[in-house]
C-alpha positions in Angstrom: 32.3 -14.3 -7.7 33.7 -12.1 -4.8 32.7 -8.8 -3.5 32.5 -6.7 -0.5 29.7 -4.7 0.9 28.5 -3.4 4.3 25.8 -5.0 5.9 23.1 -2.6 6.1 22.7 -1.4 2.3 22.8 -5.0 1.0 20.2 -5.8 3.9 17.8 -3.1 2.5 18.1 -4.1 -1.0 17.5 -7.9 -0.2 14.4 -6.6 2.0 12.9 -4.7 -1.2 13.6 -7.4 -3.7 11.7 -9.9 -1.4 8.7 -8.1 -1.4 8.0 -9.4 -5.2 8.2 -12.8 -3.9 4.8 -14.9 -3.1 4.2 -15.7 0.3 4.6 -19.4 -0.7 6.1 -20.9 -3.6 7.2 -24.4 -4.6 9.2 -23.3 -7.9 12.9 -22.3 -6.8 12.4 -19.5 -9.3 9.7 -17.7 -7.0 11.4 -18.2 -3.7 15.0 -17.1 -4.9 16.9 -13.7 -5.3 19.2 -13.6 -8.0 22.4 -11.4 -7.4 24.5 -10.5 -10.7 28.0 -8.9 -10.0 29.4 -6.7 -12.7 32.7 -5.1 -11.1 31.5 -2.7 -8.9 27.5 -2.8 -9.2 25.5 -5.6 -7.9 21.8 -6.1 -9.1 19.4 -8.0 -7.4 16.2 -9.2 -9.0 13.2 -11.2 -7.4 9.8 -12.5 -9.3 6.7 -14.2 -8.7 6.0 -14.4 -12.4 3.9 -11.5 -12.7 5.4 -8.9 -10.4 9.4 -8.4 -11.1 11.3 -6.2 -8.7 15.3 -5.2 -9.7 17.4 -2.8 -7.7 21.1 -2.5 -7.6 23.7 -1.0 -5.1 27.5 -0.5 -5.4 30.0 -3.3 -4.2 33.6 -3.7 -3.9 34.5 -6.0 -6.7 36.4 -6.2 -10.2 34.5 -9.7 -10.8 31.3 -10.5 -12.7 29.1 -13.4 -11.8 25.4 -14.4 -11.0 24.4 -16.4 -8.1 20.9 -17.4 -6.8 20.0 -17.7 -3.2 16.8 -18.9 -1.0 15.8 -15.4 -0.4 14.1 -15.9 2.7 17.0 -17.6 4.2 19.3 -15.0 2.9 17.3 -12.0 4.2 17.2 -13.8 7.7 20.8 -14.0 7.7 21.4 -10.6 7.3 18.8 -9.4 9.6 20.6 -11.3 12.3 23.9 -10.0 11.2 25.8 -7.3 13.1 26.7 -4.1 11.0 30.1 -4.9 9.3 31.9 -4.9 6.1 31.7 -8.3 4.9 33.3 -10.6 2.1 30.5 -12.5 0.1 32.1 -15.4 -2.4 30.8 -18.2 -4.0 32.7 -21.7 -4.7 31.6 -24.2 -7.1 30.5 -27.4 -5.9 30.5 -31.1 -7.4 26.8 -30.8 -8.7 25.8 -28.9 -11.8 25.4 -24.9 -11.1 25.4 -25.9 -7.4 27.5 -23.3 -5.4 28.5 -22.5 -1.9 28.0 -19.1 -0.9 29.6 -17.8 1.7 29.7 -14.6 4.2 33.0 -13.8 5.7 33.1 -11.4 8.8 35.8 -10.4 11.3 33.9 -12.6 13.6 33.4 -15.7 11.5 32.2 -17.2 8.1 28.6 -18.3 7.5 27.6 -20.6 4.4 24.3 -21.5 2.6 23.8 -23.5 -0.9 22.9 -21.6 -4.2 22.9 -21.7 -7.7 25.2 -20.4 -10.5 22.8 -21.0 -13.1 21.0 -17.8 -14.5 17.6 -17.6 -14.0 14.5 -15.4 -15.4 15.7 -11.8 -15.7 13.5 -8.7 -16.3 11.5 -8.9 -19.2 12.0 -6.4 -21.8 9.9 -3.2 -21.2 7.0 -2.9 -23.3 5.7 -0.1 -25.4 4.4 2.6 -22.6 1.4 4.7 -23.7 2.2 7.4 -21.0 5.0 8.2 -18.6 4.1 10.3 -15.3 6.8 11.6 -13.2 5.8 13.0 -9.5 7.4 13.2 -5.9 7.9 10.1 -4.3 6.2 11.3 -1.1 3.0 12.4 -2.9 2.7 8.7 -4.2 3.7 7.0 -1.1 0.5 9.5 0.3 -1.9 8.4 -2.3 -1.1 4.7 -1.5 -1.5 5.1 2.5 -4.8 7.0 1.9 -6.4 4.5 -0.8 -4.8 0.8 -0.1 -6.5 0.1 3.2 -10.3 0.2 1.4 -9.1 -2.4 -1.4 -11.2 -5.6 -1.3 -9.4 -8.7 -0.5 -12.2 -11.0 -1.9 -10.9 -12.6 -4.9 -14.5 -13.3 -6.2 -14.6 -9.6 -6.9 -11.3 -9.3 -8.7 -11.7 -5.8 -10.1 -11.9 -4.4 -6.4 -8.7 -6.1 -5.3 -6.6 -3.2 -6.9 -6.8 0.7 -6.8 -8.3 2.3 -9.7 -6.4 5.1 -11.3 -8.1 7.5 -13.4 -5.7 9.7 -15.4 -6.7 13.0 -17.2 -4.3 15.8 -18.2 -4.5 17.8 -15.4 -5.5 15.1 -12.1 -4.8 11.9 -11.0 -7.7 10.3 -9.2 -7.3 7.1 -7.2 -10.3 5.1 -6.0 -10.4 2.1 -3.7 -13.5 0.0 -2.3 -14.6 -3.3 -0.9 -18.1 -2.8 -1.1 -18.8 -1.5 2.5 -16.4 1.3 2.2 -14.9 3.9 -0.5 -12.2 6.0 -0.7 -11.8 8.6 -3.9 -8.4 10.9 -3.8 -8.0 13.5 -6.7 -4.7 15.0 -7.2 -4.2 18.2 -9.2 -1.3 17.6 -11.2 -0.2 17.5 -15.1 0.2 14.0 -16.2 0.5 14.8 -20.1 -2.0 12.4 -20.7 -3.9 13.3 -23.9 -7.2 11.3 -23.3 -8.7 9.8 -19.9 -6.7 6.5 -18.7 -8.5 4.1 -16.7 -6.1 1.3 -15.0 -6.4 -0.9 -12.0 -3.2 -1.5 -10.1 -3.5 -4.7 -8.1 -3.1 -3.7 -4.4 -0.1 -6.2 -3.9 1.8 -4.0 -6.1 0.8 -0.5 -4.7 1.7 -2.0 -1.4 5.2 -3.1 -2.5 5.6 0.2 -4.3 4.6 2.1 -1.3 7.0 -0.1 1.1 10.0 0.6 -1.7 9.3 4.7 -1.7 11.5 7.0 0.3 10.5 10.5 1.2 12.8 12.0 -1.1 13.1 11.8 -5.0 10.5 11.4 -8.0 9.0 8.2 -8.9 8.6 7.3 -12.6 5.5 5.5 -13.3 5.2 4.2 -17.1 1.7 2.5 -18.3 1.4 0.0 -21.2 -2.8 -0.3 -21.5 -2.1 -2.4 -24.8 0.0 -4.7 -22.9 -1.6 -4.2 -19.1 1.4 -3.5 -17.5 2.7 -0.8 -15.4 6.1 0.2 -14.0 7.2 1.9 -11.2 11.1 3.6 -11.4 12.5 5.0 -8.0 16.0 5.7 -7.6 17.8 2.4 -8.5 14.7 0.1 -8.1 12.3 -0.7 -10.9 8.8 -2.5 -10.2 7.0 -4.0 -13.1 3.8 -6.0 -12.7 0.7 -6.8 -14.6 -2.7 -4.7 -14.5 -6.3 -6.0 -13.5 -7.9 -6.5 -16.5 -11.5 -6.2 -15.4 -14.2 -3.4 -15.3 -14.2 -1.5 -12.3 -17.8 -1.1 -10.7 -19.3 2.4 -11.3 -18.2 3.7 -7.9 -19.8 7.1 -8.5 -23.4 6.0 -8.4 -22.9 4.8 -4.6 -21.5 8.6 -3.6 -24.7 10.2 -2.0 -25.0 13.8 -3.2 -27.8 14.9 -0.9 -26.4 14.4 2.5 -27.6 17.6 4.3 -26.9 16.8 7.7 -23.3 17.5 8.6 -21.4 17.0 11.6 -17.7 18.8 12.4 -15.7 16.9 15.1 -12.3 16.2 16.1 -10.5 13.9 14.5 -8.4 12.0 17.5 -11.3 12.6 19.9 -13.2 10.5 17.7 -11.3 8.1 16.6 -10.2 7.3 20.5 -13.9 7.3 21.5 -15.0 4.8 18.8 -12.0 2.7 19.5 -12.8 2.6 23.4 -16.6 2.3 22.8 -16.4 -0.6 20.4 -14.6 -3.3 22.8 -18.2 -3.4 24.5 -20.1 -4.6 21.4 -20.8 -8.2 20.5 -20.2 -7.6 16.7 -17.7 -4.5 16.6 -20.2 -2.0 15.9 -21.2 1.2 17.1 -24.3 3.5 17.4 -24.1 7.4 16.8 -26.7 9.3 18.3 -26.4 12.8 17.1 -28.4 15.7 18.4 -27.9 19.7 18.0 -24.4 19.8 19.0 -24.3 16.2 21.1 -22.9 13.2 19.7 -23.4 10.0 21.9 -21.2 6.8 21.0 -22.6 3.4 22.3 -22.4 -0.1 21.9 -23.2 -3.3 24.1 -22.9 -7.0 24.2 -26.2 -8.5 25.8 -25.0 -12.1 25.9 -21.9 -10.4 28.5 -24.2 -7.9 30.0 -21.4 -5.1 29.0 -22.0 -1.8 27.5 -20.4 1.5 27.0 -21.6 4.9 25.9 -19.4 8.0 25.5 -20.3 11.7 24.5 -18.1 13.6 22.0 -17.9 17.3 21.5 -19.5 18.3 17.9 -21.1 20.9 15.9 -24.1 19.6 14.3 -27.2 22.3 13.5 -29.5 19.3 11.6 -32.2 17.2 12.7 -31.3 14.4 15.2 -30.2 11.1 13.4 -29.5 7.5 15.0 -26.9 5.4 12.8 -24.9 2.6 13.2 -21.3 1.9 11.5 -18.9 -1.0 11.7 -16.1 0.4 14.3 -13.4 -0.7 12.0 -14.3 1.1 9.2 -14.7 4.3 11.0 -11.5 3.7 12.8 -9.4 3.1 9.5 -11.0 6.3 7.8 -10.2 8.6 10.5 -6.8 7.0 10.7 -6.0 7.6 7.2 -7.4 11.5 7.5 -4.4 14.2 8.2 -6.6 17.3 9.3 -7.4 17.9 13.1 -11.0 18.1 12.4 -13.4 15.9 10.1 -16.8 16.4 8.5 -19.3 13.7 8.8 -22.1 14.2 6.2 -25.1 12.1 6.8 -28.8 11.9 5.1 -30.7 8.8 6.5 -29.8 5.8 8.7 -29.5 3.3 5.9 -27.8 5.5 3.3 -24.1 5.8 3.1 -21.9 8.4 5.1 -19.5 10.8 3.8 -16.2 11.7 5.6 -14.1 14.6 4.6 -11.1 16.2 6.2 -12.2 19.7 6.9 -11.0 22.3 4.2 -9.7 25.1 6.5 -7.2 22.5 8.2 -3.5 23.6 7.4 -2.7 19.7 7.4 -5.3 18.9 5.0 -4.6 17.8 1.5 -6.9 20.1 0.3 -4.5 22.9 0.9 -3.1 21.7 -2.5 -6.0 21.8 -4.3 -6.4 18.0 -3.5 -9.8 16.3 -3.1 -10.3 13.2 -0.5 -13.3 11.7 0.3 -14.1 8.6 2.1 -17.4 6.7 2.4 -18.5 4.3 4.9 -22.0 2.5 4.2 -24.1 2.0 7.8 -25.2 -1.2 9.4 -28.7 -2.3 10.9 -28.8 -1.1 14.5 -31.4 -2.4 17.2 -33.9 0.1 18.1 
């Protein structure tokens, strides 16, 4: 097979395809990328056995053919190639199905080994219960606001994904690792006739997020019977298995009586937490809140270091002193868009709720959406 293509679009397509491959693999099927040429259409496919990604680009050719290459090696070659139009060609070798794959540019020729054996391709699409179409930018925002809170503990497989609760007029995404939680509710027409709950693996959500551009729509198709989900955006299709576990009752941990409310500038708060936490022995920070006054402090008694910083705020309730893992607070603030945020407290041992200020023009609430973040406190020395 032989085709001509610019380096840049091929690099982008290969970069997307390799997202489906596992970090380490001993099976060539799961460390290779397969390119199928059908005249002027080049289709790229990669899989880890559960997640499969297929995408395609235009190529200048009149031929047909298939070649499988070691994906990361091919990607590394393209990344280090200068932008030009190159000729890509396979030549048979003596061994069965072995080929030499060459890249010819105006400066030189580069060759790597490949295979002409046609590997496993994208499985036939299952019978879907529900298909939802939404702007790619909105799905990307949903992923960005929830994915960071998903668990990485493989002893709790249900929490290693993002829960999607789909109703006729809203889509809710939830992620938690047991120490923090995000619940993002988006008002939209889904077409669902009854409530549907699925858990999408965090890795799948991450792949989809990286594959999304800012324009166009994405189609989400769900098969609850076969526990599969498919994302289609532009020329790219991603299909993967769902997590077949029961998600914990997250509603039970969201407090309903947090009556102590603090309004604070998001960037000021984030900067203070980041600076002060550097002086903590464990990465924890203490918040001492009195009427319109917030003191953030941390110390490392072993090193004799400490820090304290004040942050302007609005607070009219009884004083409270509470401790947090600084990273969890930083992460929450970093995934909010509003200039100001509301902290809602109850006691030093109960979960704190963080929300974007409703009146902010950059808040997602301007579209009728609702974003809630929850952070569990930590014990602090008195």
